[in-house]
N, C-alpha and C positions, 0 to 999 in steps of 0.2 A: 358294609360302606353303603352309604346311599346314592342311588344313582347321580344326583346333583354335585356330590362331592367328588365322585368317581368322573364327571364329567369335566367339573373342574381340574382334575389331573390330567385328563387329554388334551384339555386345552392348553395347558401348561406344557406340556411335553410337545405339542404342535409346535408352540412358538419356540421351542427349543431347536426342533428340527429347521423351522425357517430362519431362525438366527446363526444357525450351524453351530450352534453352542453344546459340543459332543461331552464336555464333562458334566455340564450340568444334567443335561440327560440321562449320562449313565448313572449318575446319582440316584436316579428316579427306579431304577430296575434293578433287579435281582439277578444274580446268575446261578447257575446256569438259565439262559433266557431263550426261549423259543417262540417262532412265530409260525403262523399257519397262513400261508398264501395261496392264489390259486395253482400256482406250480408245485405244491408241497411245503415241506414243515422245512424251517431254517432251525437249527441249533448252534447257540453260540455258548461256547464253555469258558472262556475268558475275555478278559478287556481286549485282546487282540483280535480274535474274530468279531467281535460286536462291532469294533471300530472299522475293521473292513468291509462288514455290511453297512455301516452309517453311511463311510464315503461311498459307496454305490449309489446308495439312497439318495443322498445328495448330490452326486450327479444327475442322478434321474430329475429332481427338483430344478437344477440349473437350467437343464436341456428344455423343459416342459416349460420353464419361466414360472413356477409354481411360487404365489406370494400368499397363499392360504391355506391351511388345512384344515378341512372339516370333517369331525367323526361322530356316528352315530353308534349309541351305545344299543347292543344287543341284548348282552347277557353277562352280569357280575356275579362271580362267586368266590367268597373267601375262602382260603384253604387254611388248615392246621398249623401251617410254618408261617401264618402271618404274611401270607401272599395272597396275591388276586389272580384269577383266571379271570379274561374276560374276553367278550367277542364284540367287535365294534366294526362297524364299516367305514372305510376311509373315503 
């Protein structure tokens, strides 16, 4: 996947965060879904745990009054399972 296409994907899922549209966002991710943060790795094995993390993240968006998410692509790698491994800065 080219960086421009991936960046459009990131913009789309970022807009879904801002709109609090979990269903549309979840349709864009494959499970199991993992995220690596400054405090460690988060692993979501199913929709329930994915939703739990989503809700916590949305609480932070509300507390911080975030109205826009900007992401910078660092690395994109296509895997054999037709998924992407990516690194980006938020």
